[in-house]
C-alpha positions as CSV (number, residue, x, y, z in Angstrom):
1,X,-44.8,14.6,11.0
2,X,-41.7,15.7,9.6
3,X,-39.4,13.2,9.1
4,X,-35.8,13.1,7.5
5,X,-33.7,9.8,6.3
6,X,-31.5,9.3,9.1
7,X,-28.2,7.2,7.8
8,X,-24.9,6.5,10.2
9,X,-22.1,6.3,8.0
10,X,-19.2,4.5,8.7
11,X,-15.6,4.9,6.6
12,X,-15.4,1.0,6.1
13,X,-12.5,1.4,4.0
14,X,-10.3,4.5,3.0
15,X,-12.5,7.0,1.2
16,X,-15.5,4.6,1.4
17,X,-18.9,5.8,3.5
18,X,-20.8,2.3,3.7
19,X,-24.8,3.3,5.3
20,X,-24.7,1.1,8.7
21,X,-28.0,2.8,10.0
22,X,-29.2,-0.9,9.5
23,X,-28.3,-2.4,12.3
24,X,-28.5,0.2,15.1
25,X,-29.9,-0.7,17.9
26,X,-32.9,2.7,18.5
27,X,-34.5,0.7,21.2
28,X,-32.0,-0.1,23.5
29,X,-30.0,3.1,23.3
30,X,-31.2,6.2,21.2
31,X,-28.4,8.1,18.9
32,X,-26.8,11.0,20.7
33,X,-24.4,13.4,19.7
34,X,-23.1,15.7,20.9
35,X,-20.9,18.9,20.0
36,X,-20.0,22.8,19.8
37,X,-19.9,24.5,23.2
38,X,-21.5,22.6,25.9
39,X,-20.8,25.2,28.2
40,X,-22.2,29.3,28.8
41,X,-19.4,31.1,30.9
42,X,-17.6,33.7,30.0
43,X,-14.5,31.0,29.9
44,X,-16.7,28.5,27.4
45,X,-14.5,30.2,24.2
46,X,-13.3,26.8,23.2
47,X,-15.6,23.5,22.0
48,X,-14.4,20.3,24.3
49,X,-14.5,17.3,23.2
50,X,-17.4,16.0,21.1
51,X,-19.0,12.1,21.5
52,X,-21.4,9.9,19.7
53,X,-23.0,7.1,21.2
54,X,-24.9,4.0,20.0
55,X,-25.4,0.5,19.3
56,X,-25.7,-2.3,16.8
57,X,-26.5,-5.5,17.1
58,X,-24.7,-8.3,17.2
59,X,-26.3,-11.3,17.0
60,X,-27.4,-13.0,14.0
61,X,-30.4,-11.0,13.7
62,X,-28.0,-8.3,11.9
63,X,-28.3,-7.0,7.9
64,X,-25.3,-10.2,7.8
65,X,-27.0,-12.0,10.2
66,X,-23.7,-12.9,12.4
67,X,-23.5,-13.3,16.0
68,X,-19.6,-11.0,16.2
69,X,-20.4,-9.0,13.6
70,X,-19.0,-5.9,15.5
71,X,-16.7,-7.5,18.0
72,X,-13.7,-6.4,16.8
73,X,-11.4,-9.7,16.5
74,X,-13.7,-12.0,15.9
75,X,-13.8,-14.0,12.8
76,X,-16.7,-12.9,11.0
77,X,-16.4,-9.4,12.7
78,X,-17.4,-6.8,9.4
79,X,-14.4,-6.0,7.4
80,X,-13.5,-2.2,8.3
81,X,-15.3,-2.0,11.9
82,X,-12.6,-1.0,14.3
83,X,-11.5,1.1,17.1
84,X,-10.8,4.6,15.2
85,X,-12.5,3.7,12.5
86,X,-14.6,7.1,11.3
87,X,-18.1,7.5,11.4
88,X,-20.8,10.5,11.3
89,X,-24.6,11.5,11.1
90,X,-26.5,12.3,7.8
91,X,-30.0,13.8,7.7
92,X,-31.1,14.7,4.3
93,X,-34.5,16.6,4.2
94,X,-36.2,17.9,1.2
95,X,-32.7,16.4,-1.1
96,X,-30.5,18.3,0.4
97,X,-27.2,16.4,3.6
98,X,-26.6,17.6,6.3
99,X,-23.5,15.9,8.2
100,X,-23.9,17.2,12.0
101,X,-21.3,15.1,13.9
102,X,-18.2,13.1,12.4
103,X,-15.4,11.9,14.6
104,X,-13.7,8.5,14.9
105,X,-15.0,5.4,17.3
106,X,-12.8,5.2,20.3
107,X,-14.5,2.7,22.1
108,X,-16.8,-0.4,20.6
109,X,-17.9,-2.4,23.6
110,X,-19.4,-5.6,22.6
111,X,-21.2,-7.0,25.4
112,X,-19.8,-10.5,26.7
113,X,-21.2,-13.8,26.7
114,X,-23.3,-16.2,24.6
115,X,-26.8,-16.0,26.6
116,X,-26.9,-12.5,27.0
117,X,-28.3,-9.9,24.4
118,X,-25.9,-9.5,21.8
119,X,-25.6,-5.9,21.1
120,X,-22.2,-3.6,20.8
121,X,-22.3,-0.4,22.3
122,X,-19.7,2.3,20.6
123,X,-18.7,5.5,21.6
124,X,-17.0,8.0,19.1
125,X,-15.1,10.8,19.7
126,X,-15.2,14.6,17.3
127,X,-12.1,16.3,15.8
128,X,-11.7,17.7,19.3
129,X,-10.1,14.7,21.3
130,X,-7.2,14.7,19.0
131,X,-6.5,18.6,20.3
132,X,-6.7,17.9,23.6
133,X,-5.2,14.2,23.9
134,X,-1.9,16.0,22.0
135,X,1.1,18.1,23.0
136,X,3.0,21.0,21.3
137,X,5.8,20.3,20.0
138,X,8.5,23.0,19.4
139,X,6.3,25.6,17.8
140,X,8.4,29.2,16.8
141,X,7.6,32.5,18.4
142,X,6.2,34.4,16.2
143,X,5.4,38.1,16.4
144,X,2.6,41.0,15.0
145,X,-0.3,38.7,14.2
146,X,-4.2,38.1,14.5
147,X,-4.9,34.5,16.1
148,X,-6.9,33.4,12.6
149,X,-2.9,33.8,11.7
150,X,-1.6,31.1,14.0
151,X,-4.2,28.5,14.2
152,X,-2.7,27.2,11.1
153,X,0.5,26.4,12.8
154,X,-1.5,24.9,15.5
155,X,-2.6,22.6,13.5
156,X,0.3,22.1,11.5
157,X,1.4,20.4,14.1
158,X,-1.1,17.8,14.4
159,X,-1.0,14.5,12.3
160,X,-4.8,14.5,12.1
161,X,-6.5,17.6,10.5
162,X,-10.2,18.4,10.2
163,X,-11.8,18.3,7.0
164,X,-12.5,21.7,6.6
165,X,-11.5,25.1,8.4
166,X,-13.2,28.2,8.8
167,X,-11.5,31.3,10.2
168,X,-13.3,34.5,10.6
169,X,-10.3,37.9,10.7
170,X,-9.1,38.4,14.2
171,X,-9.5,41.6,16.0
172,X,-6.9,41.5,18.0
173,X,-2.6,42.4,16.6
174,X,-0.6,39.7,18.9
175,X,2.9,41.3,19.8
176,X,4.1,37.6,20.2
177,X,3.0,34.0,20.6
178,X,4.0,30.6,21.4
179,X,6.3,32.1,23.8
180,X,4.5,31.6,27.0
181,X,3.6,28.0,26.2
182,X,5.6,24.7,27.8
183,X,6.1,21.6,25.1
184,X,5.2,19.0,27.6
185,X,1.9,20.0,29.5
186,X,0.1,22.9,26.7
187,X,-1.9,20.9,23.7
188,X,-3.2,22.4,20.9
189,X,-7.1,23.4,22.5
190,X,-4.8,24.6,25.7
191,X,-3.5,26.8,23.0
192,X,-6.9,27.8,21.3
193,X,-8.3,28.8,25.1
194,X,-5.3,31.1,25.2
195,X,-6.0,32.8,21.7
196,X,-9.1,33.1,21.9
197,X,-9.4,34.6,25.4
198,X,-6.2,37.2,24.5
199,X,-8.8,37.7,21.8
200,X,-11.4,38.8,24.6
201,X,-13.7,36.7,23.2
202,X,-13.0,34.8,20.5
203,X,-14.3,31.3,20.2
204,X,-12.8,28.1,18.4
205,X,-15.8,24.9,17.8
206,X,-16.8,22.1,15.1
207,X,-19.7,22.8,13.1
208,X,-22.1,20.4,10.5
209,X,-22.7,21.8,7.2
210,X,-23.8,19.8,3.8
211,X,-20.5,19.2,2.6
212,X,-19.1,16.2,4.9
213,X,-19.2,17.7,8.3
214,X,-16.9,18.6,10.6
215,X,-15.3,22.1,10.1
216,X,-12.9,23.4,12.5
217,X,-14.3,27.3,12.5
218,X,-12.4,30.0,14.4
219,X,-14.7,33.6,14.8
220,X,-13.3,36.7,16.3
221,X,-15.1,38.2,19.5
222,X,-17.3,40.9,15.9
223,X,-18.2,37.9,14.6
224,X,-22.0,37.0,16.2
225,X,-22.2,41.1,17.0
226,X,-22.7,40.9,13.6
227,X,-24.5,38.2,13.0
228,X,-27.7,39.8,12.7
229,X,-30.1,37.2,10.6
230,X,-32.5,35.4,12.7
231,X,-32.0,31.7,11.9
232,X,-35.5,30.2,13.2
233,X,-37.8,31.5,15.9
234,X,-39.2,29.3,18.9
235,X,-42.6,30.5,19.5
236,X,-44.3,28.4,22.8
237,X,-42.6,25.4,20.2
238,X,-40.1,24.1,23.2
239,X,-40.5,20.9,24.8
240,X,-38.4,22.9,28.0
241,X,-36.4,25.9,28.5
242,X,-34.2,26.5,31.3
243,X,-33.7,30.6,31.8
244,X,-31.3,31.8,34.3
245,X,-31.7,34.4,36.7
246,X,-29.4,34.5,39.9
247,X,-26.1,35.7,41.0
248,X,-24.3,33.1,39.7
249,X,-24.3,34.8,36.6
250,X,-23.2,38.6,38.0
251,X,-19.6,39.5,38.6
252,X,-18.8,42.8,40.3
253,X,-15.3,42.7,40.8
254,X,-13.5,42.4,37.5
255,X,-9.5,41.4,37.9
256,X,-7.8,42.0,34.0
257,X,-4.2,41.3,33.9
258,X,-1.7,41.4,31.5
259,X,2.1,40.8,31.4
260,X,5.2,42.5,30.5
261,X,7.7,40.5,29.5
262,X,11.6,41.8,28.9
263,X,13.7,40.1,25.6
264,X,17.6,40.4,26.1
265,X,19.1,42.8,23.4
266,X,21.5,39.9,22.1
267,X,21.1,36.4,21.3
268,X,24.3,35.5,23.9
269,X,21.9,34.7,26.6
270,X,22.6,31.3,27.8
271,X,19.7,29.3,28.1
272,X,20.7,25.6,28.1
273,X,23.9,23.6,29.8
274,X,24.2,20.3,29.7
275,X,24.9,19.1,33.2
276,X,27.1,16.1,32.5
277,X,29.2,14.6,29.5
278,X,27.9,11.2,27.8
279,X,28.8,9.3,24.9
280,X,27.6,8.4,21.5
281,X,28.8,5.2,19.1
282,X,29.9,5.1,16.2
283,X,26.9,6.5,13.9
284,X,24.6,6.9,16.7
285,X,22.1,8.9,17.0
286,X,20.2,10.3,19.5
287,X,17.0,13.2,20.4
288,X,17.7,15.9,22.7
289,X,14.6,18.0,23.9
290,X,16.3,20.8,25.0
291,X,14.9,23.4,27.8
292,X,15.2,27.0,28.4
293,X,16.2,28.6,31.4
294,X,16.9,32.0,33.1
295,X,20.9,31.5,33.6
296,X,20.5,33.0,37.4
297,X,16.9,31.8,38.3
298,X,16.9,28.6,36.7
299,X,13.1,28.7,36.8
300,X,12.1,28.1,32.9
301,X,11.4,30.9,29.7
302,X,11.5,31.1,26.6
303,X,12.9,32.5,23.8
304,X,13.9,33.9,20.3
305,X,17.5,33.8,18.1
306,X,18.4,30.5,19.5
307,X,21.9,30.1,17.4
308,X,21.7,27.4,14.9
309,X,23.8,25.5,13.7
310,X,25.6,24.9,16.9
311,X,29.2,26.2,16.9
312,X,32.9,23.9,17.5
313,X,33.7,24.6,21.0
314,X,31.9,27.7,21.3
315,X,28.8,25.0,21.3
316,X,29.7,22.2,21.6
317,X,32.8,19.9,22.3
318,X,33.3,16.5,20.5
319,X,35.9,14.6,21.4
320,X,37.4,10.7,21.4
321,X,37.8,10.6,25.2
322,X,35.7,12.6,28.0
323,X,37.1,15.3,29.9
324,X,37.2,18.4,27.7
325,X,38.7,16.5,23.9
326,X,37.2,18.8,20.9
327,X,39.4,16.6,18.2
328,X,36.1,15.3,17.1
329,X,34.1,18.2,16.7
330,X,33.6,17.9,13.1
331,X,32.3,14.6,13.2
332,X,29.0,15.4,14.3
333,X,26.2,16.3,12.4
334,X,23.9,18.1,13.9
335,X,19.8,18.6,13.3
336,X,18.1,21.5,15.1
337,X,14.1,22.3,15.0
338,X,13.7,25.2,17.7
339,X,10.9,26.2,18.9
340,X,9.7,29.1,21.8
341,X,10.6,27.4,24.9
342,X,12.6,24.3,24.3
343,X,15.0,23.0,21.3
344,X,14.8,19.7,19.4
345,X,18.6,18.2,19.0
346,X,19.7,15.9,16.9
347,X,23.2,14.8,17.3
348,X,24.8,11.7,15.1
349,X,28.5,10.3,16.0
350,X,30.2,10.4,11.7
351,X,33.6,9.6,13.6
352,X,34.6,6.0,13.6
353,X,35.1,6.0,16.8
354,X,32.9,7.1,19.7
355,X,32.7,10.3,20.6
356,X,32.3,12.4,23.7
357,X,30.2,15.1,23.8
358,X,31.8,17.3,26.7
359,X,29.9,20.7,26.4
360,X,26.5,21.7,25.4
361,X,25.1,25.0,25.6
362,X,22.7,26.7,23.7
363,X,22.7,30.7,23.2
364,X,19.7,32.8,22.3
365,X,17.6,36.1,23.4
366,X,16.3,34.7,26.5
367,X,12.5,35.8,26.8
368,X,10.8,37.2,30.9
369,X,7.7,37.2,32.0
370,X,7.3,40.3,34.8
371,X,4.9,39.5,37.4
372,X,1.2,40.7,35.9
373,X,0.0,44.0,36.3
374,X,-3.6,43.7,37.5
375,X,-6.7,46.5,36.7
376,X,-9.4,47.0,38.7
377,X,-13.2,47.1,38.5
378,X,-15.7,47.2,40.6
379,X,-19.6,47.9,41.4
380,X,-19.7,48.9,44.4
381,X,-23.7,49.1,44.6
382,X,-23.7,45.4,43.2
383,X,-21.2,44.5,45.7
384,X,-23.1,45.8,48.8
385,X,-25.7,43.7,47.8
386,X,-24.7,40.4,47.3
387,X,-21.2,40.6,48.0
388,X,-17.8,40.2,45.9
389,X,-18.1,37.7,42.7
390,X,-14.8,38.2,41.1
391,X,-14.2,37.5,37.5
392,X,-10.0,37.5,36.6
393,X,-9.2,37.4,33.0
394,X,-6.0,36.6,32.2
395,X,-4.1,38.4,29.0
396,X,-1.0,37.0,28.7
397,X,-0.1,38.4,25.0
398,X,-1.4,41.8,25.9
399,X,1.7,44.3,27.6
400,X,-0.8,47.5,27.1
401,X,-2.4,49.3,30.7
402,X,-4.8,50.9,28.2
403,X,-6.4,47.3,27.0
404,X,-6.0,46.1,30.6
405,X,-8.1,48.9,31.9
406,X,-10.3,48.3,29.3
407,X,-11.3,45.3,29.2
408,X,-11.9,45.4,33.3
409,X,-13.9,47.9,33.0
410,X,-15.9,46.1,29.4
411,X,-16.7,42.7,32.0
412,X,-18.0,44.5,34.8
413,X,-20.3,47.3,32.9
414,X,-21.9,44.3,31.2
415,X,-21.9,41.4,33.8
416,X,-22.2,43.3,37.6
417,X,-26.2,42.8,37.7
418,X,-28.4,39.9,37.1
419,X,-30.2,39.0,33.5
420,X,-32.7,36.8,32.7
421,X,-30.3,34.1,30.9
422,X,-31.6,31.4,28.6
423,X,-29.2,28.2,29.0
424,X,-30.7,25.7,27.2
425,X,-33.7,24.8,24.5
426,X,-35.5,21.2,23.0
427,X,-37.4,20.8,20.8
428,X,-39.4,17.4,18.6
429,X,-38.0,18.2,15.4
430,X,-40.7,17.0,13.1
431,X,-43.0,18.9,14.8
432,X,-43.6,21.0,11.9
433,X,-41.0,21.5,8.1
434,X,-39.9,24.7,10.3
435,X,-38.3,23.0,13.4
436,X,-36.9,20.0,11.2
437,X,-35.1,22.8,9.2
438,X,-33.9,24.9,12.5
439,X,-32.3,21.6,13.9
440,X,-31.1,20.4,10.3
441,X,-29.5,24.4,9.1
442,X,-28.5,25.3,13.7
443,X,-25.1,25.1,14.3
444,X,-22.9,26.9,16.6
445,X,-22.9,30.7,16.2
446,X,-26.0,30.3,14.9
447,X,-28.6,33.7,15.5
448,X,-32.1,32.0,17.4
449,X,-35.0,33.7,18.3
450,X,-37.1,32.8,21.8
451,X,-41.0,33.4,22.6
452,X,-41.7,31.4,25.4
453,X,-44.9,33.1,27.7
454,X,-44.6,31.2,31.1
455,X,-40.5,32.9,31.3
456,X,-41.9,35.8,30.3
457,X,-38.8,35.8,27.7
458,X,-38.9,36.9,24.1
459,X,-35.1,37.9,23.3
460,X,-32.7,36.5,20.3
461,X,-29.9,34.0,21.5
462,X,-26.7,32.1,19.7
463,X,-26.4,28.8,19.6
464,X,-23.6,27.8,21.6
465,X,-23.7,23.9,21.9
466,X,-25.7,21.9,19.9
467,X,-27.1,17.7,21.0
468,X,-29.4,15.3,19.7
469,X,-31.5,11.7,19.9
470,X,-32.2,9.9,17.1
471,X,-35.3,8.0,18.8
472,X,-37.2,5.0,17.7
473,X,-39.5,5.7,14.7
474,X,-36.9,9.1,13.3
475,X,-37.9,11.3,16.0
476,X,-35.6,13.8,16.6
477,X,-35.4,15.2,19.6
478,X,-32.6,18.7,19.4
479,X,-31.6,20.5,22.4
480,X,-29.5,23.3,21.5
481,X,-27.1,24.8,24.4
482,X,-27.7,29.0,24.3
483,X,-25.7,32.1,25.3
484,X,-27.7,35.7,25.3
485,X,-27.2,38.1,22.8
486,X,-26.4,41.7,24.0
487,X,-28.7,44.3,23.9
488,X,-27.0,46.9,24.0
489,X,-25.9,48.9,20.9
490,X,-22.1,49.4,20.1
491,X,-20.1,51.0,16.9
492,X,-17.4,48.4,16.0
493,X,-15.0,50.3,13.9
494,X,-13.9,49.4,10.5
495,X,-17.6,48.4,9.7
496,X,-20.8,50.5,8.8
497,X,-23.6,49.7,10.6
498,X,-25.0,51.1,13.0
499,X,-27.0,49.7,16.0
500,X,-26.3,46.6,16.1
501,X,-27.0,43.9,18.9
502,X,-22.8,43.5,19.9
503,X,-21.9,40.9,21.7
504,X,-18.2,41.6,22.7
505,X,-18.5,44.4,20.7
506,X,-15.7,46.9,21.2
């Protein structure tokens, strides 16, 4: 049996990682990790939150021989053990370390009661939980950029960064981005999903590596087609193989929606008007979030070229009395952070008396989204046989009718007939050196080959998501979520390679 050295490391002090595997109770709960894109649908473009679950010995039989060693707040709690502590899994094989999962403890739950089993069940979440939980804040509209060029702006708005990043060069040039996003509703994960959708098949996920793990990866829609290297072959060596061949994966009516937009000619449109007057005490500062509105309809809009700084009497009036006074204009301090759909405005009363803000407006160029243009492509033969099975593909950052029509036709041609699709495969990594290497080196977007006699399956696939269980005795069960490698041959512009398997290769 092949064996890897398995460590569960905790950052008990800043920058210092300590192996706590000696206190992990594999017989109570297997050490279970999962990450990557654990779904297989067309809209599964961005990884969801990944999890790590394990149980720790919280009684006198642990390595410190202390009760409450893994109970936050206990007098004998292990120094550094707490919620938000970083943890990671480390598998060492052939002298090489593989960091397969990195994240932060979200829920340590000690079992209560003096006479119950003394166990602390722990759940940790990976960095994608940060991307899901936060809301964006005043991201400025950017123009004519690829999505890999836009991702750093999203990350810069986040207080906790992934350990490393690796971004492929995007294919699509997006004429405008961050222009249809609501600060109070849009998360970084939602922005990533929109960017990948408008890349017409990009992917964002976390992957492991040998340098510390937690690498945030962006794949363009050409990344997988150009990956022709088969990492591993599973030839009837799997424990389980789930293959789908049914109508649920068929889409014979495709609607591709593009969104033409209008931009004002001059930065004179009133984007925001304060509806009431208010006062500031001497030295008082307040922060306002000003949302842009269509001056005609009152609906939320985006804007560019917001006028900054605000000009007294034109954009504001600040006076010593309520009404229309403006005698304190020069005493109003201001600082603006301008975003695509809101402005953060910090105002300070630098006068020695109470001041009234009697007027406050924002000017800029409004951006208005027209009704979408929808392009339809359908396979009537498939519809007659199976009924209408519809796919709607949103292309918010595109306004080209040619691209809308081509996208609808592409998805219809690709999806209108059922295919034998691998969904999931699992295996015991300890069975052979080849399987152990496959588990340790296999990451999302790795290309593998599956051969399985009973399903008459023999084809290449890509790993989409990964799960693993460490069982008693050091046995490792690997579970991969899969998507098929497209067997259609395409030519991809600006490459020198012909006759490649293509996945979103247009």
